[in-house]
C-alpha positions in Angstrom: 129.2 140.8 144.5 125.9 139.1 145.0 123.5 138.8 147.9 123.6 135.6 149.8 122.2 134.8 153.3 124.5 133.0 155.7 123.1 129.7 157.0 121.8 129.9 160.6 124.7 129.1 163.0 122.5 129.3 166.1 125.1 130.7 168.4 125.9 133.8 166.3 124.7 137.1 167.5 127.2 139.8 166.4 126.8 141.6 163.1 129.4 143.7 161.5 129.7 145.8 158.4 133.0 145.9 156.6 133.1 149.2 154.6 135.3 149.2 151.6 136.7 152.7 151.4 139.1 154.3 149.0 140.3 157.5 147.3 138.1 157.4 144.1 141.1 158.5 142.1 143.5 155.9 143.6 142.6 153.1 141.3 142.6 155.2 138.1 146.2 154.4 137.4 145.7 150.6 137.5 146.1 148.6 134.3 143.3 146.5 132.9 145.2 143.4 134.2 145.5 145.0 137.7 141.7 145.8 137.7 140.9 142.2 136.7 143.2 140.8 139.4 141.6 143.1 142.0 138.0 142.1 140.9 139.1 138.4 141.1 140.4 139.0 144.6 137.0 140.5 145.7 135.2 137.6 144.1 137.3 135.1 146.1 136.9 137.1 149.3 133.1 137.1 148.8 133.2 133.4 148.1 135.3 132.7 151.2 132.9 134.7 153.4 130.0 132.8 151.9 131.6 129.4 152.3 132.4 130.1 155.9 128.7 130.9 156.5 129.3 134.4 157.8 128.2 136.5 154.9 124.8 138.2 155.2 125.2 140.5 152.2 127.6 142.6 150.2 127.8 144.6 147.1 130.0 147.1 145.2 128.7 150.6 145.0 128.6 152.8 141.9 131.0 155.8 141.6 130.0 159.1 143.3 129.3 160.4 139.7 126.0 158.4 140.0 125.2 159.4 143.6 123.1 162.0 145.2 123.3 163.5 148.7 120.1 164.4 150.4 120.1 166.7 153.4 117.9 169.4 155.1 118.8 173.0 155.1 116.4 175.6 156.7 113.6 173.1 156.9 113.9 172.3 153.1 115.2 169.2 151.5 118.4 169.8 149.6 119.6 167.3 146.9 123.2 167.5 145.5 124.1 165.2 142.6 127.6 163.7 142.5 130.4 163.5 141.8 131.5 165.1 145.1 134.8 166.9 144.6 135.2 167.7 148.3 135.3 164.0 149.2 138.7 162.5 149.5 137.5 159.1 150.6 134.4 157.3 149.6 132.7 154.0 150.4 133.0 151.8 147.3 131.2 148.7 148.7 130.3 146.8 151.8 130.0 143.3 153.3 127.7 142.5 156.2 128.9 139.5 158.3 127.6 137.7 161.3 130.3 136.2 163.6 130.8 135.0 167.2 133.5 137.5 168.3 135.0 140.9 167.5 138.3 139.2 166.9 136.7 137.0 164.2 135.3 140.1 162.6 138.7 141.7 162.6 140.3 138.7 161.0 137.7 138.8 158.2 138.1 142.5 157.7 141.9 142.0 157.6 141.4 139.6 154.7 139.4 142.1 152.6 141.4 143.1 149.5 140.9 146.8 150.3 143.1 146.3 153.4 146.0 145.4 151.2 146.0 148.1 148.5 148.1 150.7 150.2 147.3 154.2 151.4 144.5 154.9 148.9 142.2 152.1 150.1 141.0 150.6 153.4 138.6 148.2 155.1 136.6 149.8 158.0 135.0 147.5 160.5 131.9 148.6 162.4 129.6 146.6 164.6 125.9 146.9 163.8 123.9 148.5 166.6 120.6 146.9 167.0 117.6 149.3 167.0 114.9 148.1 169.3 111.5 147.8 167.7 
């Protein structure tokens, strides 16, 4: 997935993030052909979002084996390197879209390949909350 900015639509003011979540082990049993088909489905979805002028950005994320979690404990920074065995569901990617209505955002999220893979995968839709500056 690449980064492309949506053209200005003037009347658009609602941004949403579509989080692509899944059980990291869920896709391990897929054949190479199934992986290729899934990758092609994500490429098409990305292209469809871009062509519709609603895509602000989106990328796949590396596996948790390459991740780090940073938190604070007792006033000290704590860094834990992945993989995170206690995690059952992880975020594997995201799309940021800009649309006119929540219904339009739901329709786009419903077209995400993650929403069609069964119980080990999902697309979560969250509206972006603007932070005043």
